[in-house]
N, C-alpha and C positions, 0 to 999 in steps of 0.2 A: 398479619393488620396488624399494625401498629396500634398498640391505647396512647394516644396525645394526652397529658394532663390536659392542656386546655377545648379538648374538643366537649361539646353540647354532651352531656348527661341525661338530662329532661328538658330535651325543645318541647315546644309549645306553638300553638297559633289562640293568638286572639283577635277577635270579631270585630267590626270596626261598627261603627254605628253607618257607613252604606254600602255593610255587607261587604266586604272585601276582610282580606285574614292579613293578619300582619304577624310574620314568625320573629319570634322570643328563642335565645338559643339555651336558658334558664342558668341554669348551676352547670362549670366545667365535670367532667368526673373527680377531676381535683377533687373541687369542694365536694362535690358527692360521699366519695372515699373517705372521707372525712369525716363526714357528719356522721357517716355510720361507724366510724372508729370511737367515737368520740359519742358514741348512745354506748356503743358495748363497753371502754372507758367506766363513763360513769355509770353502769349498767350494776357495775362488778359488786356482787355482794364485801367483797372483800375490802372496797374502799374506805378507809379510816374518812370519817366527818372532820377529825382536828386534825388531819392534814391536808383539809382542803386546798387545790392549789391551782384554776381556772389556767391560769399561764402554763404551769408543768402539760397540766393534758391536752391542752390545745395545740401545744406542740409534739406532742406523744403521736398526737391525732393524723395532725399533718404529717409527719416524719412516714406513721404505718400508710396512709396513701398513698405517700411518694416509693416508698416500699413497694407495695402493692404494683404500682403502674411500671415500675422498675422489672419484677418479677413477672409480669406479664408480656413485658418484651424480648423480655431478655433469648437466645437460642434455647433451645428442648437442653442442649448437650451442655450446658452451661453445669457449673457446680450447684449442689443447693446452697439452700441460706443458713442451712449448720456448718456447713463447712468454712464458708463466708465469713461467720464469727470467730470460730473458731481459729482461722487464719490470720482477722486481725488483731487476736488477743498477744497471740503469738511474734507480732513484729513489731 
């Protein structure tokens, strides 16, 4: 099963006045993963308030979300992330 970044992470239904329900997709998986990553980044005790960079933290959170989706979808026999990072440094 693939994890697609635009799939709904937290779908919900809204009850209408006539008693019917309307389904809403809510956040995408990518948005949800990025929110969780940003929460972790901002809660880090090593975060220096003098170096506060909202744009940089947002980009880092989105990149972390994309990387998580990538790794959830890759075949089990692909090399681990650390090897991929080492290979990029040497190229």
